[in-house]
HTML snippet that shows the backbone in 3Dmol.js (N, CA, C, O; Angstrom):
<script src="https://3Dmol.org/build/3Dmol-min.js"></script>
<div id="view" style="width:600px;height:400px;position:relative"></div>
<script>
const pdb = `
ATOM      1  N   UNK A   1     -11.157-113.270  44.650  1.00  0.00           N
ATOM      2  CA  UNK A   1     -11.712-113.084  43.038  1.00  0.00           C
ATOM      3  C   UNK A   1     -13.264-113.455  43.249  1.00  0.00           C
ATOM      4  O   UNK A   1     -14.169-112.881  42.642  1.00  0.00           O
ATOM      5  N   UNK A   2     -13.454-114.454  44.156  1.00  0.00           N
ATOM      6  CA  UNK A   2     -15.070-114.914  44.044  1.00  0.00           C
ATOM      7  C   UNK A   2     -15.840-113.866  44.569  1.00  0.00           C
ATOM      8  O   UNK A   2     -17.029-113.854  44.252  1.00  0.00           O
ATOM      9  N   UNK A   3     -15.347-112.847  45.420  1.00  0.00           N
ATOM     10  CA  UNK A   3     -16.133-111.683  45.658  1.00  0.00           C
ATOM     11  C   UNK A   3     -16.493-110.840  44.656  1.00  0.00           C
ATOM     12  O   UNK A   3     -17.654-110.431  44.618  1.00  0.00           O
ATOM     13  N   UNK A   4     -15.467-110.413  43.601  1.00  0.00           N
ATOM     14  CA  UNK A   4     -15.730-109.860  42.264  1.00  0.00           C
ATOM     15  C   UNK A   4     -16.722-110.399  41.502  1.00  0.00           C
ATOM     16  O   UNK A   4     -17.664-109.795  40.989  1.00  0.00           O
ATOM     17  N   UNK A   5     -16.413-111.841  41.438  1.00  0.00           N
ATOM     18  CA  UNK A   5     -17.709-112.487  40.498  1.00  0.00           C
ATOM     19  C   UNK A   5     -18.999-112.340  41.002  1.00  0.00           C
ATOM     20  O   UNK A   5     -19.920-112.003  40.258  1.00  0.00           O
ATOM     21  N   UNK A   6     -19.154-112.547  42.124  1.00  0.00           N
ATOM     22  CA  UNK A   6     -20.320-112.507  42.702  1.00  0.00           C
ATOM     23  C   UNK A   6     -21.060-110.890  42.615  1.00  0.00           C
ATOM     24  O   UNK A   6     -22.216-110.701  42.235  1.00  0.00           O
ATOM     25  N   UNK A   7     -20.329-110.063  42.953  1.00  0.00           N
ATOM     26  CA  UNK A   7     -20.565-108.798  42.587  1.00  0.00           C
ATOM     27  C   UNK A   7     -21.061-108.731  41.415  1.00  0.00           C
ATOM     28  O   UNK A   7     -22.197-108.262  41.344  1.00  0.00           O
ATOM     29  N   UNK A   8     -20.430-109.139  40.230  1.00  0.00           N
ATOM     30  CA  UNK A   8     -20.732-109.282  38.778  1.00  0.00           C
ATOM     31  C   UNK A   8     -21.818-109.794  38.489  1.00  0.00           C
ATOM     32  O   UNK A   8     -22.590-109.182  37.751  1.00  0.00           O
ATOM     33  N   UNK A   9     -22.119-110.966  38.971  1.00  0.00           N
ATOM     34  CA  UNK A   9     -23.437-111.767  38.851  1.00  0.00           C
ATOM     35  C   UNK A   9     -24.566-110.987  39.289  1.00  0.00           C
ATOM     36  O   UNK A   9     -25.636-110.971  38.681  1.00  0.00           O
ATOM     37  N   UNK A  10     -24.260-110.151  40.655  1.00  0.00           N
ATOM     38  CA  UNK A  10     -25.508-109.476  40.924  1.00  0.00           C
ATOM     39  C   UNK A  10     -25.660-108.277  40.199  1.00  0.00           C
ATOM     40  O   UNK A  10     -26.728-107.680  40.331  1.00  0.00           O
ATOM     41  N   UNK A  11     -24.736-107.782  39.409  1.00  0.00           N
ATOM     42  CA  UNK A  11     -24.927-106.543  38.828  1.00  0.00           C
ATOM     43  C   UNK A  11     -25.534-107.008  37.365  1.00  0.00           C
ATOM     44  O   UNK A  11     -26.436-106.389  36.800  1.00  0.00           O
ATOM     45  N   UNK A  12     -25.108-107.809  37.009  1.00  0.00           N
ATOM     46  CA  UNK A  12     -25.798-108.518  35.631  1.00  0.00           C
ATOM     47  C   UNK A  12     -27.203-108.936  35.938  1.00  0.00           C
ATOM     48  O   UNK A  12     -27.987-108.639  35.037  1.00  0.00           O
ATOM     49  N   UNK A  13     -27.742-109.560  36.992  1.00  0.00           N
ATOM     50  CA  UNK A  13     -29.061-109.901  37.405  1.00  0.00           C
ATOM     51  C   UNK A  13     -29.750-108.718  37.256  1.00  0.00           C
ATOM     52  O   UNK A  13     -30.594-108.560  36.374  1.00  0.00           O
ATOM     53  N   UNK A  14     -29.385-107.719  38.213  1.00  0.00           N
ATOM     54  CA  UNK A  14     -30.115-106.325  38.229  1.00  0.00           C
ATOM     55  C   UNK A  14     -30.588-105.577  36.807  1.00  0.00           C
ATOM     56  O   UNK A  14     -31.652-105.029  36.519  1.00  0.00           O
ATOM     57  N   UNK A  15     -29.177-105.810  35.925  1.00  0.00           N
ATOM     58  CA  UNK A  15     -29.430-105.276  34.502  1.00  0.00           C
ATOM     59  C   UNK A  15     -30.409-105.987  33.804  1.00  0.00           C
ATOM     60  O   UNK A  15     -31.245-105.410  33.109  1.00  0.00           O
ATOM     61  N   UNK A  16     -30.365-107.236  33.944  1.00  0.00           N
ATOM     62  CA  UNK A  16     -31.671-108.061  33.191  1.00  0.00           C
ATOM     63  C   UNK A  16     -32.845-107.666  33.812  1.00  0.00           C
ATOM     64  O   UNK A  16     -33.751-107.434  33.012  1.00  0.00           O
ATOM     65  N   UNK A  17     -33.131-107.507  35.034  1.00  0.00           N
ATOM     66  CA  UNK A  17     -34.159-107.324  35.559  1.00  0.00           C
ATOM     67  C   UNK A  17     -34.949-106.009  35.141  1.00  0.00           C
ATOM     68  O   UNK A  17     -36.147-105.915  34.877  1.00  0.00           O
ATOM     69  N   UNK A  18     -34.045-105.089  35.147  1.00  0.00           N
ATOM     70  CA  UNK A  18     -34.287-103.522  34.694  1.00  0.00           C
ATOM     71  C   UNK A  18     -34.828-103.478  32.894  1.00  0.00           C
ATOM     72  O   UNK A  18     -35.671-102.775  32.337  1.00  0.00           O
ATOM     73  N   UNK A  19     -33.880-104.598  32.351  1.00  0.00           N
ATOM     74  CA  UNK A  19     -34.067-104.326  30.706  1.00  0.00           C
ATOM     75  C   UNK A  19     -35.488-105.133  30.634  1.00  0.00           C
ATOM     76  O   UNK A  19     -36.266-104.786  29.745  1.00  0.00           O
ATOM     77  N   UNK A  20     -35.891-106.242  31.564  1.00  0.00           N
ATOM     78  CA  UNK A  20     -37.239-106.639  31.356  1.00  0.00           C
ATOM     79  C   UNK A  20     -38.186-105.842  31.654  1.00  0.00           C
ATOM     80  O   UNK A  20     -39.105-105.747  30.840  1.00  0.00           O
ATOM     81  N   UNK A  21     -38.229-105.155  32.728  1.00  0.00           N
ATOM     82  CA  UNK A  21     -39.146-103.911  33.097  1.00  0.00           C
ATOM     83  C   UNK A  21     -39.090-102.938  32.017  1.00  0.00           C
ATOM     84  O   UNK A  21     -40.166-102.402  31.754  1.00  0.00           O
ATOM     85  N   UNK A  22     -38.171-102.622  31.397  1.00  0.00           N
ATOM     86  CA  UNK A  22     -37.998-101.621  30.405  1.00  0.00           C
ATOM     87  C   UNK A  22     -39.077-102.074  28.877  1.00  0.00           C
ATOM     88  O   UNK A  22     -39.900-101.430  28.226  1.00  0.00           O
ATOM     89  N   UNK A  23     -38.645-103.217  28.799  1.00  0.00           N
ATOM     90  CA  UNK A  23     -39.334-103.943  27.631  1.00  0.00           C
ATOM     91  C   UNK A  23     -40.800-103.865  27.836  1.00  0.00           C
ATOM     92  O   UNK A  23     -41.484-103.287  26.992  1.00  0.00           O
ATOM     93  N   UNK A  24     -41.381-104.439  28.965  1.00  0.00           N
ATOM     94  CA  UNK A  24     -42.770-104.412  29.296  1.00  0.00           C
ATOM     95  C   UNK A  24     -43.480-103.076  29.232  1.00  0.00           C
ATOM     96  O   UNK A  24     -44.620-102.900  28.801  1.00  0.00           O
ATOM     97  N   UNK A  25     -42.643-102.136  29.728  1.00  0.00           N
ATOM     98  CA  UNK A  25     -43.107-100.557  29.820  1.00  0.00           C
ATOM     99  C   UNK A  25     -43.144-100.183  28.446  1.00  0.00           C
ATOM    100  O   UNK A  25     -44.194 -99.630  28.118  1.00  0.00           O
ATOM    101  N   UNK A  26     -42.221-100.343  27.477  1.00  0.00           N
ATOM    102  CA  UNK A  26     -42.248-100.103  26.234  1.00  0.00           C
ATOM    103  C   UNK A  26     -43.412-100.792  25.241  1.00  0.00           C
ATOM    104  O   UNK A  26     -43.858-100.279  24.215  1.00  0.00           O
ATOM    105  N   UNK A  27     -43.731-101.892  25.727  1.00  0.00           N
ATOM    106  CA  UNK A  27     -44.787-102.449  24.822  1.00  0.00           C
ATOM    107  C   UNK A  27     -46.250-101.731  25.216  1.00  0.00           C
ATOM    108  O   UNK A  27     -47.157-101.395  24.455  1.00  0.00           O
ATOM    109  N   UNK A  28     -46.158-101.612  26.712  1.00  0.00           N
ATOM    110  CA  UNK A  28     -47.449-100.950  26.896  1.00  0.00           C
ATOM    111  C   UNK A  28     -47.809 -99.652  26.461  1.00  0.00           C
ATOM    112  O   UNK A  28     -48.945 -99.261  26.191  1.00  0.00           O
ATOM    113  N   UNK A  29     -46.433 -98.829  26.401  1.00  0.00           N
ATOM    114  CA  UNK A  29     -46.727 -97.559  25.864  1.00  0.00           C
ATOM    115  C   UNK A  29     -47.116 -97.527  24.445  1.00  0.00           C
ATOM    116  O   UNK A  29     -47.950 -96.765  23.957  1.00  0.00           O
ATOM    117  N   UNK A  30     -46.280 -98.624  23.693  1.00  0.00           N
ATOM    118  CA  UNK A  30     -46.650 -98.759  22.153  1.00  0.00           C
ATOM    119  C   UNK A  30     -48.201 -98.981  21.999  1.00  0.00           C
ATOM    120  O   UNK A  30     -48.823 -98.227  21.252  1.00  0.00           O
ATOM    121  N   UNK A  31     -48.866-100.019  22.698  1.00  0.00           N
ATOM    122  CA  UNK A  31     -50.233-100.263  22.634  1.00  0.00           C
ATOM    123  C   UNK A  31     -51.178 -99.297  23.072  1.00  0.00           C
ATOM    124  O   UNK A  31     -52.370 -99.416  22.789  1.00  0.00           O
ATOM    125  N   UNK A  32     -50.666 -98.198  23.847  1.00  0.00           N
ATOM    126  CA  UNK A  32     -51.522 -97.263  24.254  1.00  0.00           C
ATOM    127  C   UNK A  32     -51.611 -96.267  23.197  1.00  0.00           C
ATOM    128  O   UNK A  32     -52.577 -95.504  23.172  1.00  0.00           O
ATOM    129  N   UNK A  33     -50.734 -96.207  22.363  1.00  0.00           N
ATOM    130  CA  UNK A  33     -50.846 -94.913  21.109  1.00  0.00           C
ATOM    131  C   UNK A  33     -52.083 -95.245  20.303  1.00  0.00           C
ATOM    132  O   UNK A  33     -52.216 -96.366  19.812  1.00  0.00           O
ATOM    133  N   UNK A  34     -53.080 -94.203  20.143  1.00  0.00           N
ATOM    134  CA  UNK A  34     -54.112 -94.442  19.303  1.00  0.00           C
ATOM    135  C   UNK A  34     -54.003 -94.396  18.106  1.00  0.00           C
ATOM    136  O   UNK A  34     -53.165 -93.539  17.824  1.00  0.00           O
ATOM    137  N   UNK A  35     -54.476 -94.945  17.095  1.00  0.00           N
ATOM    138  CA  UNK A  35     -54.348 -94.687  15.556  1.00  0.00           C
ATOM    139  C   UNK A  35     -55.797 -93.880  15.005  1.00  0.00           C
ATOM    140  O   UNK A  35     -56.968 -94.108  15.309  1.00  0.00           O
ATOM    141  N   UNK A  36     -55.297 -93.000  14.210  1.00  0.00           N
ATOM    142  CA  UNK A  36     -56.575 -92.095  13.578  1.00  0.00           C
ATOM    143  C   UNK A  36     -57.216 -93.011  12.475  1.00  0.00           C
ATOM    144  O   UNK A  36     -56.466 -93.502  11.631  1.00  0.00           O
ATOM    145  N   UNK A  37     -58.324 -93.221  12.443  1.00  0.00           N
ATOM    146  CA  UNK A  37     -59.202 -93.998  11.458  1.00  0.00           C
ATOM    147  C   UNK A  37     -59.446 -92.961  10.471  1.00  0.00           C
ATOM    148  O   UNK A  37     -58.917 -93.133   9.373  1.00  0.00           O
ATOM    149  N   UNK A  38     -60.299 -91.691  10.691  1.00  0.00           N
ATOM    150  CA  UNK A  38     -60.549 -90.772  10.035  1.00  0.00           C
ATOM    151  C   UNK A  38     -60.654 -89.252  10.505  1.00  0.00           C
ATOM    152  O   UNK A  38     -60.863 -88.987  11.689  1.00  0.00           O
ATOM    153  N   UNK A  39     -60.515 -88.341   9.612  1.00  0.00           N
ATOM    154  CA  UNK A  39     -60.622 -87.208   9.824  1.00  0.00           C
ATOM    155  C   UNK A  39     -61.170 -86.198   9.070  1.00  0.00           C
ATOM    156  O   UNK A  39     -61.190 -86.303   7.844  1.00  0.00           O
ATOM    157  N   UNK A  40     -61.689 -85.080   9.719  1.00  0.00           N
ATOM    158  CA  UNK A  40     -62.587 -84.122   8.873  1.00  0.00           C
ATOM    159  C   UNK A  40     -62.696 -82.790   9.428  1.00  0.00           C
ATOM    160  O   UNK A  40     -62.183 -82.501  10.509  1.00  0.00           O
ATOM    161  N   UNK A  41     -63.465 -81.821   8.593  1.00  0.00           N
ATOM    162  CA  UNK A  41     -63.686 -80.542   8.942  1.00  0.00           C
ATOM    163  C   UNK A  41     -65.365 -80.284   8.586  1.00  0.00           C
ATOM    164  O   UNK A  41     -65.796 -80.381   7.438  1.00  0.00           O
ATOM    165  N   UNK A  42     -66.081 -79.999   9.572  1.00  0.00           N
ATOM    166  CA  UNK A  42     -67.464 -80.073   8.846  1.00  0.00           C
ATOM    167  C   UNK A  42     -67.776 -78.595   9.262  1.00  0.00           C
ATOM    168  O   UNK A  42     -67.498 -78.171  10.384  1.00  0.00           O
ATOM    169  N   UNK A  43     -68.443 -77.745   8.171  1.00  0.00           N
ATOM    170  CA  UNK A  43     -68.784 -76.287   8.333  1.00  0.00           C
ATOM    171  C   UNK A  43     -70.532 -76.474   8.195  1.00  0.00           C
ATOM    172  O   UNK A  43     -71.281 -77.117   7.459  1.00  0.00           O
ATOM    173  N   UNK A  44     -70.711 -75.430   9.456  1.00  0.00           N
ATOM    174  CA  UNK A  44     -72.134 -75.299   9.312  1.00  0.00           C
ATOM    175  C   UNK A  44     -72.473 -74.145   8.883  1.00  0.00           C
ATOM    176  O   UNK A  44     -72.142 -73.166   9.552  1.00  0.00           O
ATOM    177  N   UNK A  45     -73.269 -73.959   7.575  1.00  0.00           N
ATOM    178  CA  UNK A  45     -73.404 -72.937   6.808  1.00  0.00           C
ATOM    179  C   UNK A  45     -74.588 -71.954   7.558  1.00  0.00           C
ATOM    180  O   UNK A  45     -74.775 -70.812   7.137  1.00  0.00           O
ATOM    181  N   UNK A  46     -75.249 -72.419   8.527  1.00  0.00           N
ATOM    182  CA  UNK A  46     -76.461 -71.867   9.132  1.00  0.00           C
ATOM    183  C   UNK A  46     -75.464 -70.694  10.307  1.00  0.00           C
ATOM    184  O   UNK A  46     -75.825 -69.529  10.470  1.00  0.00           O
ATOM    185  N   UNK A  47     -74.577 -71.118  10.809  1.00  0.00           N
ATOM    186  CA  UNK A  47     -73.661 -70.303  11.863  1.00  0.00           C
ATOM    187  C   UNK A  47     -72.601 -69.721  11.421  1.00  0.00           C
ATOM    188  O   UNK A  47     -72.219 -68.669  11.934  1.00  0.00           O
ATOM    189  N   UNK A  48     -71.909 -70.335  10.339  1.00  0.00           N
ATOM    190  CA  UNK A  48     -70.466 -70.064   9.988  1.00  0.00           C
ATOM    191  C   UNK A  48     -69.565 -70.787  10.705  1.00  0.00           C
ATOM    192  O   UNK A  48     -68.395 -70.723  10.327  1.00  0.00           O
ATOM    193  N   UNK A  49     -69.815 -71.425  11.599  1.00  0.00           N
ATOM    194  CA  UNK A  49     -69.086 -72.275  12.203  1.00  0.00           C
ATOM    195  C   UNK A  49     -68.292 -73.334  11.606  1.00  0.00           C
ATOM    196  O   UNK A  49     -68.787 -73.778  10.570  1.00  0.00           O
ATOM    197  N   UNK A  50     -67.115 -73.901  11.999  1.00  0.00           N
ATOM    198  CA  UNK A  50     -66.455 -74.765  11.565  1.00  0.00           C
ATOM    199  C   UNK A  50     -66.091 -75.782  12.888  1.00  0.00           C
ATOM    200  O   UNK A  50     -65.963 -75.338  14.029  1.00  0.00           O
ATOM    201  N   UNK A  51     -65.968 -77.008  12.589  1.00  0.00           N
ATOM    202  CA  UNK A  51     -65.653 -78.038  13.545  1.00  0.00           C
ATOM    203  C   UNK A  51     -64.683 -79.108  12.920  1.00  0.00           C
ATOM    204  O   UNK A  51     -64.888 -79.631  11.824  1.00  0.00           O
ATOM    205  N   UNK A  52     -63.679 -79.362  13.673  1.00  0.00           N
ATOM    206  CA  UNK A  52     -62.803 -80.275  13.332  1.00  0.00           C
ATOM    207  C   UNK A  52     -63.082 -81.630  13.952  1.00  0.00           C
ATOM    208  O   UNK A  52     -63.396 -81.698  15.140  1.00  0.00           O
ATOM    209  N   UNK A  53     -62.984 -82.674  13.219  1.00  0.00           N
ATOM    210  CA  UNK A  53     -63.040 -84.069  14.330  1.00  0.00           C
ATOM    211  C   UNK A  53     -62.041 -84.974  13.706  1.00  0.00           C
ATOM    212  O   UNK A  53     -61.630 -84.853  12.552  1.00  0.00           O
ATOM    213  N   UNK A  54     -61.640 -85.991  14.646  1.00  0.00           N
ATOM    214  CA  UNK A  54     -60.588 -87.057  14.401  1.00  0.00           C
ATOM    215  C   UNK A  54     -61.643 -88.387  15.037  1.00  0.00           C
ATOM    216  O   UNK A  54     -62.197 -88.384  16.137  1.00  0.00           O
ATOM    217  N   UNK A  55     -61.702 -89.327  14.129  1.00  0.00           N
ATOM    218  CA  UNK A  55     -62.324 -90.606  14.732  1.00  0.00           C
ATOM    219  C   UNK A  55     -61.029 -91.756  14.986  1.00  0.00           C
ATOM    220  O   UNK A  55     -60.399 -92.130  13.997  1.00  0.00           O
ATOM    221  N   UNK A  56     -60.748 -92.175  16.069  1.00  0.00           N
ATOM    222  CA  UNK A  56     -59.888 -93.178  16.394  1.00  0.00           C
ATOM    223  C   UNK A  56     -60.199 -94.351  16.392  1.00  0.00           C
ATOM    224  O   UNK A  56     -61.400 -94.576  16.541  1.00  0.00           O
ATOM    225  N   UNK A  57     -59.257 -95.542  16.225  1.00  0.00           N
ATOM    226  CA  UNK A  57     -59.544 -96.852  16.159  1.00  0.00           C
ATOM    227  C   UNK A  57     -60.417 -97.314  17.152  1.00  0.00           C
ATOM    228  O   UNK A  57     -61.168 -98.238  16.840  1.00  0.00           O
ATOM    229  N   UNK A  58     -60.461 -96.921  18.122  1.00  0.00           N
ATOM    230  CA  UNK A  58     -61.331 -97.650  19.260  1.00  0.00           C
ATOM    231  C   UNK A  58     -62.667 -97.109  19.338  1.00  0.00           C
ATOM    232  O   UNK A  58     -63.341 -97.190  20.364  1.00  0.00           O
ATOM    233  N   UNK A  59     -63.189 -96.383  17.930  1.00  0.00           N
ATOM    234  CA  UNK A  59     -64.401 -95.899  17.771  1.00  0.00           C
ATOM    235  C   UNK A  59     -64.597 -94.349  18.555  1.00  0.00           C
ATOM    236  O   UNK A  59     -65.568 -93.659  18.245  1.00  0.00           O
ATOM    237  N   UNK A  60     -63.602 -93.867  19.586  1.00  0.00           N
ATOM    238  CA  UNK A  60     -64.012 -92.625  20.285  1.00  0.00           C
ATOM    239  C   UNK A  60     -63.659 -91.361  19.085  1.00  0.00           C
ATOM    240  O   UNK A  60     -63.074 -91.563  18.021  1.00  0.00           O
ATOM    241  N   UNK A  61     -64.138 -90.148  19.533  1.00  0.00           N
ATOM    242  CA  UNK A  61     -63.870 -89.042  18.582  1.00  0.00           C
ATOM    243  C   UNK A  61     -63.203 -87.813  19.530  1.00  0.00           C
ATOM    244  O   UNK A  61     -63.421 -87.654  20.731  1.00  0.00           O
ATOM    245  N   UNK A  62     -62.416 -87.066  18.754  1.00  0.00           N
ATOM    246  CA  UNK A  62     -61.823 -85.774  19.306  1.00  0.00           C
ATOM    247  C   UNK A  62     -62.538 -84.709  18.514  1.00  0.00           C
ATOM    248  O   UNK A  62     -62.785 -85.020  17.349  1.00  0.00           O
ATOM    249  N   UNK A  63     -62.924 -83.495  18.924  1.00  0.00           N
ATOM    250  CA  UNK A  63     -63.767 -82.683  18.098  1.00  0.00           C
ATOM    251  C   UNK A  63     -62.999 -81.206  18.953  1.00  0.00           C
ATOM    252  O   UNK A  63     -62.554 -81.081  20.094  1.00  0.00           O
ATOM    253  N   UNK A  64     -63.096 -80.355  17.925  1.00  0.00           N
ATOM    254  CA  UNK A  64     -62.762 -78.902  18.165  1.00  0.00           C
ATOM    255  C   UNK A  64     -62.650 -77.825  17.069  1.00  0.00           C
ATOM    256  O   UNK A  64     -62.894 -78.019  15.879  1.00  0.00           O
ATOM    257  N   UNK A  65     -62.236 -76.629  17.639  1.00  0.00           N
ATOM    258  CA  UNK A  65     -62.159 -75.656  16.422  1.00  0.00           C
ATOM    259  C   UNK A  65     -60.782 -76.069  15.722  1.00  0.00           C
ATOM    260  O   UNK A  65     -59.799 -76.548  16.287  1.00  0.00           O
ATOM    261  N   UNK A  66     -60.936 -75.771  14.341  1.00  0.00           N
ATOM    262  CA  UNK A  66     -59.850 -76.580  13.618  1.00  0.00           C
ATOM    263  C   UNK A  66     -58.651 -75.319  13.313  1.00  0.00           C
ATOM    264  O   UNK A  66     -57.737 -75.407  12.494  1.00  0.00           O
ATOM    265  N   UNK A  67     -58.945 -74.137  14.222  1.00  0.00           N
ATOM    266  CA  UNK A  67     -57.846 -73.193  14.296  1.00  0.00           C
ATOM    267  C   UNK A  67     -57.109 -73.287  15.573  1.00  0.00           C
ATOM    268  O   UNK A  67     -56.147 -72.546  15.776  1.00  0.00           O
ATOM    269  N   UNK A  68     -57.539 -74.231  16.528  1.00  0.00           N
ATOM    270  CA  UNK A  68     -57.015 -74.668  17.765  1.00  0.00           C
ATOM    271  C   UNK A  68     -55.625 -75.506  17.462  1.00  0.00           C
ATOM    272  O   UNK A  68     -55.592 -76.377  16.593  1.00  0.00           O
ATOM    273  N   UNK A  69     -54.722 -75.228  18.097  1.00  0.00           N
ATOM    274  CA  UNK A  69     -53.619 -75.882  17.938  1.00  0.00           C
ATOM    275  C   UNK A  69     -53.706 -77.129  17.849  1.00  0.00           C
ATOM    276  O   UNK A  69     -53.385 -77.755  16.839  1.00  0.00           O
ATOM    277  N   UNK A  70     -54.224 -77.717  19.064  1.00  0.00           N
ATOM    278  CA  UNK A  70     -54.476 -79.197  19.136  1.00  0.00           C
ATOM    279  C   UNK A  70     -54.962 -79.852  17.740  1.00  0.00           C
ATOM    280  O   UNK A  70     -54.264 -80.453  16.923  1.00  0.00           O
ATOM    281  N   UNK A  71     -56.201 -79.606  17.692  1.00  0.00           N
ATOM    282  CA  UNK A  71     -56.767 -79.940  16.316  1.00  0.00           C
ATOM    283  C   UNK A  71     -55.754 -79.859  14.962  1.00  0.00           C
ATOM    284  O   UNK A  71     -55.610 -80.736  14.110  1.00  0.00           O
ATOM    285  N   UNK A  72     -55.216 -78.775  15.015  1.00  0.00           N
ATOM    286  CA  UNK A  72     -54.470 -78.623  14.134  1.00  0.00           C
ATOM    287  C   UNK A  72     -53.312 -79.502  13.863  1.00  0.00           C
ATOM    288  O   UNK A  72     -52.856 -79.810  12.761  1.00  0.00           O
ATOM    289  N   UNK A  73     -52.866 -79.896  15.157  1.00  0.00           N
ATOM    290  CA  UNK A  73     -51.580 -80.852  14.892  1.00  0.00           C
ATOM    291  C   UNK A  73     -52.398 -82.423  14.616  1.00  0.00           C
ATOM    292  O   UNK A  73     -51.855 -83.306  13.951  1.00  0.00           O
ATOM    293  N   UNK A  74     -53.492 -82.552  15.115  1.00  0.00           N
ATOM    294  CA  UNK A  74     -54.389 -83.911  14.707  1.00  0.00           C
ATOM    295  C   UNK A  74     -54.519 -83.962  13.458  1.00  0.00           C
ATOM    296  O   UNK A  74     -54.132 -85.002  12.926  1.00  0.00           O
ATOM    297  N   UNK A  75     -54.969 -83.122  12.778  1.00  0.00           N
ATOM    298  CA  UNK A  75     -55.156 -82.967  11.361  1.00  0.00           C
ATOM    299  C   UNK A  75     -53.827 -83.263  10.427  1.00  0.00           C
ATOM    300  O   UNK A  75     -53.722 -83.991   9.440  1.00  0.00           O
ATOM    301  N   UNK A  76     -53.041 -82.599  10.965  1.00  0.00           N
ATOM    302  CA  UNK A  76     -51.435 -82.684  10.285  1.00  0.00           C
ATOM    303  C   UNK A  76     -51.282 -84.147  10.597  1.00  0.00           C
ATOM    304  O   UNK A  76     -50.972 -84.707   9.545  1.00  0.00           O
ATOM    305  N   UNK A  77     -51.363 -85.006  11.581  1.00  0.00           N
ATOM    306  CA  UNK A  77     -50.902 -86.215  12.011  1.00  0.00           C
ATOM    307  C   UNK A  77     -51.784 -87.026  10.940  1.00  0.00           C
ATOM    308  O   UNK A  77     -51.191 -87.831  10.222  1.00  0.00           O
ATOM    309  N   UNK A  78     -52.882 -86.891  10.827  1.00  0.00           N
ATOM    310  CA  UNK A  78     -53.830 -87.357   9.852  1.00  0.00           C
ATOM    311  C   UNK A  78     -53.214 -87.455   8.408  1.00  0.00           C
ATOM    312  O   UNK A  78     -53.165 -88.535   7.820  1.00  0.00           O
ATOM    313  N   UNK A  79     -52.768 -86.339   7.886  1.00  0.00           N
ATOM    314  CA  UNK A  79     -52.357 -86.228   6.513  1.00  0.00           C
ATOM    315  C   UNK A  79     -51.019 -86.718   6.524  1.00  0.00           C
ATOM    316  O   UNK A  79     -50.645 -87.019   5.391  1.00  0.00           O
ATOM    317  N   UNK A  80     -50.171 -86.902   7.416  1.00  0.00           N
ATOM    318  CA  UNK A  80     -48.928 -87.402   7.520  1.00  0.00           C
ATOM    319  C   UNK A  80     -49.102 -88.961   7.396  1.00  0.00           C
ATOM    320  O   UNK A  80     -48.330 -89.704   6.789  1.00  0.00           O
ATOM    321  N   UNK A  81     -50.190 -89.319   8.040  1.00  0.00           N
ATOM    322  CA  UNK A  81     -50.290 -90.765   7.753  1.00  0.00           C
ATOM    323  C   UNK A  81     -51.366 -91.275   6.734  1.00  0.00           C
ATOM    324  O   UNK A  81     -52.081 -92.255   6.941  1.00  0.00           O
ATOM    325  N   UNK A  82     -51.396 -90.477   5.587  1.00  0.00           N
ATOM    326  CA  UNK A  82     -51.956 -90.505   4.626  1.00  0.00           C
ATOM    327  C   UNK A  82     -53.481 -91.011   4.607  1.00  0.00           C
ATOM    328  O   UNK A  82     -53.975 -91.874   3.882  1.00  0.00           O
ATOM    329  N   UNK A  83     -54.135 -90.173   5.681  1.00  0.00           N
ATOM    330  CA  UNK A  83     -55.532 -90.063   5.684  1.00  0.00           C
ATOM    331  C   UNK A  83     -56.167 -88.806   5.103  1.00  0.00           C
ATOM    332  O   UNK A  83     -55.789 -87.691   5.464  1.00  0.00           O
ATOM    333  N   UNK A  84     -56.869 -88.936   4.447  1.00  0.00           N
ATOM    334  CA  UNK A  84     -57.574 -87.953   3.781  1.00  0.00           C
ATOM    335  C   UNK A  84     -58.405 -87.189   4.771  1.00  0.00           C
ATOM    336  O   UNK A  84     -59.157 -87.893   5.444  1.00  0.00           O
ATOM    337  N   UNK A  85     -58.434 -85.709   5.036  1.00  0.00           N
ATOM    338  CA  UNK A  85     -59.130 -84.903   5.784  1.00  0.00           C
ATOM    339  C   UNK A  85     -60.177 -84.290   4.804  1.00  0.00           C
ATOM    340  O   UNK A  85     -60.036 -83.502   3.870  1.00  0.00           O
ATOM    341  N   UNK A  86     -61.532 -85.058   5.448  1.00  0.00           N
ATOM    342  CA  UNK A  86     -62.778 -84.784   4.490  1.00  0.00           C
ATOM    343  C   UNK A  86     -63.262 -83.523   4.889  1.00  0.00           C
ATOM    344  O   UNK A  86     -63.052 -83.209   6.060  1.00  0.00           O
ATOM    345  N   UNK A  87     -63.871 -82.728   4.155  1.00  0.00           N
ATOM    346  CA  UNK A  87     -64.530 -81.455   4.357  1.00  0.00           C
ATOM    347  C   UNK A  87     -65.801 -81.598   3.601  1.00  0.00           C
ATOM    348  O   UNK A  87     -65.968 -81.948   2.433  1.00  0.00           O
ATOM    349  N   UNK A  88     -66.868 -81.173   4.727  1.00  0.00           N
ATOM    350  CA  UNK A  88     -68.412 -81.395   4.150  1.00  0.00           C
ATOM    351  C   UNK A  88     -69.007 -80.153   5.020  1.00  0.00           C
ATOM    352  O   UNK A  88     -68.416 -79.402   5.797  1.00  0.00           O
ATOM    353  N   UNK A  89     -70.334 -80.190   4.640  1.00  0.00           N
ATOM    354  CA  UNK A  89     -71.308 -79.161   5.003  1.00  0.00           C
ATOM    355  C   UNK A  89     -72.523 -79.894   5.950  1.00  0.00           C
ATOM    356  O   UNK A  89     -73.132 -80.863   5.497  1.00  0.00           O
ATOM    357  N   UNK A  90     -72.756 -79.468   7.006  1.00  0.00           N
ATOM    358  CA  UNK A  90     -73.595 -80.020   7.727  1.00  0.00           C
ATOM    359  C   UNK A  90     -75.097 -79.598   7.104  1.00  0.00           C
ATOM    360  O   UNK A  90     -76.125 -80.016   7.637  1.00  0.00           O
TER     361      UNK A  90
END
`;
const viewer = $3Dmol.createViewer("view");
viewer.addModel(pdb, "pdb");
viewer.setStyle({}, {cartoon: {color: "spectrum"}});
viewer.zoomTo();
viewer.render();
</script>
């Protein structure tokens, strides 16, 4: 019977260790998700081009064509997070 108990104790210790590792990983992953601070679309009347931009909470920017799938997704995320998408002319 002690052999079974020792195996159960070893299994419980492994589960605790894995749970602890998962908790640390989940926290790092949650900290890595950047938050959108501002977003907009700028139109350049002299060339007729449009540029979408997203400002992140760490001060960095992502820019691109507003018809690009990635930029559409970022602008949709901004709207979903109640951040108004500014439209202006340069």
